Backbone as ProteinMPNN parsed JSONL, in Angstrom:
{"seq_chain_A": "XXXXXXXXXXXXXXXXXXXXXXXXXXXXXXXXXXXXXXXXXXXXXXXXXXXXXXXXXXXXXXXXXXX", "coords_chain_A": {"N_chain_A": [[6.231, -108.356, 101.371], [4.636, -111.02, 102.708], [3.474, -112.352, 104.897], [2.427, -112.063, 108.33], [3.618, -112.165, 111.678], [3.718, -112.899, 115.201], [6.504, -112.239, 116.946], [7.12, -113.311, 119.398], [6.05, -115.805, 119.559], [6.462, -117.171, 117.178], [8.175, -119.605, 115.113], [9.333, -119.662, 112.649], [11.641, -120.051, 109.93], [12.576, -117.608, 108.81], [13.038, -115.921, 110.941], [15.054, -117.056, 112.344], [18.328, -117.378, 113.695], [20.065, -119.053, 112.379], [19.301, -119.164, 109.773], [20.412, -118.087, 106.758], [20.503, -114.885, 106.284], [21.97, -112.294, 106.401], [21.575, -109.495, 106.203], [19.037, -109.177, 107.014], [16.981, -108.793, 105.159], [14.552, -109.864, 104.45], [12.703, -109.572, 106.44], [10.54, -107.386, 108.308], [9.827, -104.952, 110.744], [6.656, -104.31, 112.343], [3.92, -103.451, 114.066], [4.439, -103.156, 117.496], [5.139, -106.298, 118.686], [4.67, -107.545, 116.337], [5.665, -108.681, 113.216], [6.482, -108.535, 109.714], [7.155, -110.899, 107.128], [8.779, -112.14, 104.189], [7.369, -114.737, 102.627], [8.085, -116.175, 100.427], [10.69, -116.898, 99.796], [13.954, -118.504, 99.769], [16.706, -119.439, 101.767], [19.982, -120.44, 102.836], [20.248, -122.757, 105.469], [22.452, -122.525, 108.0], [22.957, -124.281, 109.992], [21.892, -126.81, 109.275], [22.814, -126.998, 106.675], [21.418, -126.853, 104.277], [19.149, -125.572, 101.719], [16.403, -123.647, 102.781], [12.989, -122.829, 103.058], [11.53, -119.672, 103.918], [9.263, -119.921, 105.521], [9.416, -122.356, 106.772], [10.107, -124.436, 109.687], [11.979, -125.7, 112.534], [13.389, -127.911, 115.064], [15.775, -126.79, 115.902], [15.536, -124.072, 116.043], [16.419, -120.724, 116.749], [15.834, -117.601, 117.879], [16.546, -114.553, 116.121], [15.949, -111.952, 116.655], [15.843, -109.517, 119.136], [13.509, -108.985, 121.664]], "CA_chain_A": [[6.041, -109.094, 102.604], [3.403, -111.755, 102.526], [2.898, -112.914, 106.116], [2.76, -111.372, 109.571], [3.736, -113.073, 112.817], [4.098, -112.386, 116.514], [7.84, -112.822, 117.112], [7.254, -114.005, 120.686], [5.529, -117.172, 119.44], [6.798, -117.809, 115.898], [9.391, -120.399, 114.981], [9.636, -119.805, 111.22], [13.061, -119.874, 109.603], [12.916, -116.215, 108.512], [13.439, -115.254, 112.175], [16.064, -117.89, 113.006], [19.689, -116.889, 113.471], [20.78, -119.987, 111.516], [18.826, -118.981, 108.397], [21.389, -117.125, 106.24], [19.978, -113.615, 105.776], [22.721, -111.387, 107.266], [21.052, -108.124, 106.153], [17.629, -109.235, 107.452], [16.239, -108.139, 104.082], [13.245, -110.483, 104.241], [11.835, -109.32, 107.594], [10.28, -105.963, 108.547], [8.992, -104.748, 111.93], [5.357, -103.666, 112.121], [3.445, -102.854, 115.316], [4.787, -103.925, 118.695], [5.883, -107.533, 118.439], [4.237, -108.097, 115.053], [6.607, -108.47, 112.129], [6.159, -109.104, 108.412], [8.269, -111.565, 106.458], [8.522, -112.612, 102.831], [7.296, -116.194, 102.722], [8.358, -116.767, 99.116], [12.131, -116.948, 99.54], [14.745, -119.567, 100.389], [18.097, -119.149, 102.103], [20.647, -121.608, 103.39], [20.308, -122.945, 106.918], [23.854, -122.814, 108.272], [22.999, -125.393, 110.949], [21.628, -128.048, 108.535], [23.568, -126.986, 105.426], [20.51, -127.01, 103.143], [18.234, -124.467, 101.441], [15.166, -123.76, 103.548], [12.032, -121.749, 102.805], [11.384, -118.775, 105.071], [8.124, -120.307, 106.356], [9.681, -123.629, 107.454], [10.582, -124.356, 111.066], [12.58, -126.948, 113.011], [13.693, -127.965, 116.499], [17.003, -126.037, 116.19], [15.216, -122.65, 115.927], [16.918, -119.772, 117.745], [15.389, -116.286, 117.391], [17.61, -113.582, 115.876], [15.437, -110.629, 117.019], [15.629, -109.302, 120.566], [12.243, -108.291, 121.93]], "C_chain_A": [[4.658, -109.738, 102.576], [2.744, -112.222, 103.817], [3.294, -112.073, 107.325], [2.742, -112.386, 110.706], [4.02, -112.284, 114.088], [5.452, -113.025, 116.83], [8.042, -113.504, 118.461], [6.795, -115.457, 120.602], [5.943, -117.891, 118.167], [8.081, -118.612, 115.976], [9.731, -120.609, 113.507], [11.08, -119.42, 110.943], [13.471, -118.423, 109.349], [13.419, -115.464, 109.748], [14.478, -116.043, 112.967], [17.466, -117.373, 112.697], [20.505, -117.83, 112.581], [20.36, -119.875, 110.054], [19.624, -117.835, 107.794], [20.734, -115.953, 105.527], [20.649, -112.514, 106.599], [22.212, -109.947, 107.275], [19.617, -108.04, 106.652], [16.714, -108.553, 106.432], [14.84, -108.706, 103.875], [12.291, -110.318, 105.417], [11.722, -107.82, 107.853], [9.424, -105.816, 109.8], [7.691, -104.038, 111.576], [4.94, -102.983, 113.422], [3.799, -103.742, 116.498], [5.646, -105.12, 118.366], [5.423, -108.24, 117.171], [5.243, -107.707, 113.981], [6.048, -109.072, 110.855], [7.393, -109.843, 107.913], [7.827, -112.035, 105.087], [8.517, -114.134, 102.87], [7.539, -116.892, 101.383], [9.827, -116.875, 98.785], [12.772, -118.135, 100.255], [16.141, -119.045, 100.648], [18.689, -120.407, 102.723], [20.571, -121.605, 104.915], [21.746, -123.343, 107.236], [24.015, -123.941, 109.302], [22.847, -126.735, 110.224], [22.43, -128.15, 107.244], [22.713, -127.184, 104.186], [19.69, -125.741, 102.941], [16.933, -124.705, 102.194], [14.273, -122.57, 103.224], [11.832, -120.933, 104.078], [10.263, -119.179, 106.009], [8.309, -121.655, 107.051], [10.096, -123.388, 108.897], [11.205, -125.687, 111.453], [12.913, -126.824, 114.493], [14.933, -127.155, 116.877], [16.788, -124.526, 116.153], [15.796, -121.846, 117.087], [16.659, -118.378, 117.194], [16.565, -115.331, 117.213], [17.193, -112.153, 116.227], [15.287, -110.551, 118.535], [14.334, -108.533, 120.753], [12.036, -108.084, 123.399]], "O_chain_A": [[3.643, -109.055, 102.435], [1.539, -112.47, 103.819], [4.358, -111.453, 107.345], [1.96, -113.337, 110.7], [4.498, -111.15, 114.044], [5.531, -114.245, 116.968], [9.036, -114.205, 118.65], [7.117, -116.256, 121.48], [5.792, -119.109, 118.079], [8.958, -118.338, 116.796], [10.345, -121.615, 113.15], [11.66, -118.578, 111.628], [14.606, -118.048, 109.644], [14.146, -114.478, 109.618], [14.749, -115.731, 114.126], [17.753, -116.977, 111.567], [21.551, -117.425, 112.075], [21.016, -120.448, 109.183], [19.522, -116.707, 108.275], [20.447, -116.012, 104.331], [19.988, -111.864, 107.409], [22.402, -109.242, 108.267], [19.041, -106.953, 106.71], [15.79, -107.828, 106.801], [14.022, -108.088, 103.193], [11.188, -110.864, 105.398], [12.678, -107.072, 107.647], [8.397, -106.484, 109.919], [7.636, -103.259, 110.624], [5.577, -102.011, 113.828], [3.496, -104.935, 116.502], [6.746, -104.981, 117.832], [5.751, -109.406, 116.955], [5.62, -106.542, 113.86], [5.242, -110.001, 110.897], [8.525, -109.473, 108.226], [6.646, -112.296, 104.855], [9.552, -114.752, 103.12], [7.228, -118.073, 101.234], [10.188, -116.937, 97.61], [12.218, -118.691, 101.203], [16.694, -118.295, 99.843], [17.959, -121.328, 103.089], [20.802, -120.583, 105.562], [22.209, -124.392, 106.787], [25.108, -124.488, 109.453], [23.576, -127.685, 110.512], [22.7, -129.252, 106.765], [23.212, -127.632, 103.153], [19.545, -124.933, 103.857], [16.424, -125.826, 102.238], [14.746, -121.438, 103.127], [11.955, -121.457, 105.185], [10.296, -118.82, 107.187], [7.454, -122.061, 107.837], [10.4, -122.258, 109.281], [10.986, -126.694, 110.781], [12.739, -125.765, 115.095], [15.13, -126.859, 118.056], [17.756, -123.769, 116.225], [15.681, -122.233, 118.25], [17.205, -118.01, 116.154], [17.472, -115.295, 118.044], [18.002, -111.233, 116.108], [14.672, -111.425, 119.145], [14.095, -107.538, 120.07], [11.023, -107.516, 123.805]]}, "name": "protein", "num_of_chains": 1, "seq": "XXXXXXXXXXXXXXXXXXXXXXXXXXXXXXXXXXXXXXXXXXXXXXXXXXXXXXXXXXXXXXXXXXX"}
């Protein structure tokens, strides 16, 4: 895990429900609302239909973690 974020403010693909990571293998909870994610991976965005890096973001972001 290379980067940490506050999930209440982040919009990176690793935390988007459209970023294809059904096992959530690239994200790990830390303290409170801080999470770690692997910023060196790519998965398919099921909304756009293209490979997207975990650190990218877009206007269609929808969080997959309830906080």
